[in-house]
C-alpha positions in Angstrom: 86.8 97.0 90.4 84.0 98.5 92.3 84.7 102.0 91.9 82.1 103.6 94.7 82.0 108.1 95.1 79.2 110.1 95.3 81.5 112.6 92.6 80.2 110.9 88.8 83.2 113.0 87.9 85.6 110.9 89.8 83.3 107.5 88.9 83.6 108.1 85.0 86.9 109.0 85.4 87.7 105.7 86.8 86.0 103.7 85.1 87.2 105.1 82.2 91.0 104.5 83.1 90.3 100.8 84.5 87.9 100.2 81.5 90.9 101.4 79.1 93.1 98.8 80.6 90.9 96.1 79.8 89.8 95.6 83.7 86.2 95.6 84.0 85.1 98.2 86.1 81.7 98.6 88.1 80.7 102.1 90.5 78.6 102.6 93.3 77.1 106.0 94.5 75.7 105.4 97.8 76.5 103.0 100.7 73.8 100.6 100.3 74.5 100.4 96.7 77.8 99.2 97.4 77.2 97.0 99.8 74.6 95.1 97.2 77.2 95.1 94.8 79.5 93.7 97.2 77.1 90.6 98.4 76.3 90.2 94.3 80.3 90.4 93.1 82.2 89.4 96.4 83.8 85.8 94.8 85.2 88.2 91.6 85.7 91.0 93.2 89.7 91.7 92.6 89.6 95.6 94.5 87.3 98.0 96.3 88.5 101.3 95.5 85.9 103.1 98.4 85.1 106.5 99.4 83.9 106.8 102.8 82.4 109.7 102.6 79.5 107.9 100.7 75.9 109.1 100.9 74.5 106.3 103.9 78.1 105.5 103.5 78.4 106.0 107.4 82.8 106.8 107.2 84.8 103.8 108.8 81.7 101.4 109.6 81.0 101.3 105.4 84.2 99.5 105.7 83.4 96.8 108.5 80.2 96.8 106.7 82.2 95.0 103.7 84.0 92.8 105.9 81.2 91.4 107.1 80.4 90.1 103.1 83.9 90.0 101.9 86.3 89.6 104.7 89.7 89.1 101.9 88.6 91.6 99.3 91.3 94.2 98.8 90.1 97.4 99.6 91.6 101.0 99.1 90.3 104.4 100.3 90.4 107.8 98.4 93.4 109.5 100.5 90.3 112.8 100.1 87.9 110.5 102.3 89.7 110.6 105.5 89.1 112.6 108.4 91.5 111.9 110.8 95.4 110.0 111.8 93.1 107.8 114.0 91.3 106.8 111.2 93.8 105.9 109.2 95.0 103.7 112.0 91.5 101.7 112.4 91.4 101.5 108.2 94.6 99.7 108.7 93.1 96.8 111.6 90.1 96.2 108.7 92.5 95.8 106.0 92.9 98.7 103.9 96.2 97.9 101.2 96.3 101.3 99.9 95.3 104.9 99.3 94.7 106.5 96.1 93.9 110.9 95.3 90.6 110.5 93.3 91.9 113.4 91.9 95.5 112.0 90.3 96.1 112.1 86.7 94.2 110.1 83.9 97.2 108.3 82.8 98.3 107.4 86.7 95.3 105.6 87.3 95.3 102.4 86.5 98.9 102.4 87.5 98.6 103.7 91.3 95.5 100.6 91.3 96.8 97.7 90.3 99.8 96.5 92.3 96.5 96.2 95.3 94.7 93.5 93.1 95.4 89.6 92.9 94.0 88.6 96.1 95.8 85.2 96.2 99.2 87.0 96.5 100.7 86.2 99.2 102.1 89.0 100.5 98.5 90.8 101.3 98.6 92.6 104.3 97.3 95.6 106.1 100.2 97.8 106.5 99.1 100.7 104.0 101.0 101.1 100.7 102.1 103.8 99.3 102.7 104.6 95.5 106.0 105.5 94.8 107.8 105.5 91.7 111.7 105.8 92.2 115.0 104.4 90.8 115.8 100.8 92.6 119.0 98.9 92.3 118.3 95.5 92.8 121.5 92.4 93.5 120.5 88.9 92.7 123.5 86.4 92.4 125.6 88.1 90.7 123.6 89.8 89.2 122.7 93.5 89.7 119.9 95.3 87.6 117.5 98.4 88.1 114.0 99.3 88.4 111.5 101.8 89.1 109.3 101.2 92.3 105.4 100.3 92.3 105.1 101.5 95.3 106.1 101.1 99.6 105.1 99.7 102.8 106.6 99.3 105.7 107.2 95.4 105.3 108.7 95.9 101.3 108.5 97.3 97.7 106.5 96.2 94.9 108.5 96.8 91.4 108.0 97.7 87.8 109.3 94.6 85.8 108.5 92.4 82.7 111.1 89.9 84.0 110.2 89.3 87.4 112.2 87.0 89.3 111.3 83.8 91.1 109.3 83.7 94.3 111.8 83.1 97.0 114.0 84.6 95.2 117.1 86.4 97.7 117.4 89.9 96.7 119.5 92.9 98.3 118.0 96.1 97.4 119.2 99.6 97.7 117.2 102.9 97.3 116.9 107.0 98.1 113.2 107.7 99.3 112.3 111.0 98.0 114.0 113.9 99.8 115.8 111.0 102.2 119.2 112.2 103.1 121.2 108.6 102.8 120.1 105.4 101.2 118.1 102.6 101.9 119.8 99.1 101.8 117.9 96.3 103.0 117.4 92.3 102.0 114.4 91.3 100.3 112.5 87.6 99.1 110.4 87.9 96.1 107.0 87.0 97.3 104.8 87.4 94.4 105.4 87.7 90.9 103.3 88.5 87.4 104.5 89.6 84.3 101.4 92.3 83.7 102.8 94.3 86.8 105.7 92.8 88.2 107.0 91.4 91.3 107.4 92.2 94.9 109.7 92.0 97.3 109.0 92.1 101.5 112.0 92.9 103.4 113.9 90.3 105.3 117.0 92.6 106.8 116.7 96.0 107.8 118.8 98.3 110.1 116.4 100.4 112.4 117.4 103.8 110.8 116.5 102.7 107.7 113.2 101.4 108.6 112.6 104.3 110.7 113.3 106.4 106.8 111.0 104.8 105.7 107.9 104.5 108.2 108.5 108.6 108.4 108.2 108.9 104.7 104.8 106.3 104.9 103.2 108.7 107.8 103.9 112.0 106.3 103.7 110.9 102.3 99.9 109.7 103.3 99.1 113.1 105.0 100.5 115.4 101.9 99.3 112.9 98.7 95.4 114.3 100.4 96.1 117.9 99.6 97.9 116.7 96.2 
């Protein structure tokens, strides 16, 4: 993973947490230093965690420069470096997969980052992910199981489990978003599975009202998390 932030405290915390979990981490302090690492290691990058306000970085233009070198590398952005809602929409078009608070508790860093790794996964999309740990029930065949979510997007969920279902399995999920007034239910399909992390579910059928609950949660949560 490549962690780019102009604050040594942030870089060091993330690097320590990532390497403590057995992953390799490299860091960058400026825009040119970041792009140098991307050019050198483009094929080996599982994730870039990016401060949009790096010295000599120039905001969203920095991500455009990254995309010219590594078109498919997963990118997360430090949420405290976002300037506006318009910038979020622009980042989505450039394939940002999620956002993370740079001052997240150390014990939660890896949990927030790992689901965004592994660019070979078929569920890689531009819709942003919000880290979320809530109970979820899922039913497949005649079995009902309970787990905890890792994150949510407008199009699906990632679930923490050491016994993921086979890719392609059809499930029915039920959960309630924080502060939600009713349960959300959806049909979904397993789109990736990894025993190190869990599994990803892509919604295949969901009501308009339940989709609106998810959309409202993601939109509202993004800006509240910037201050968390």
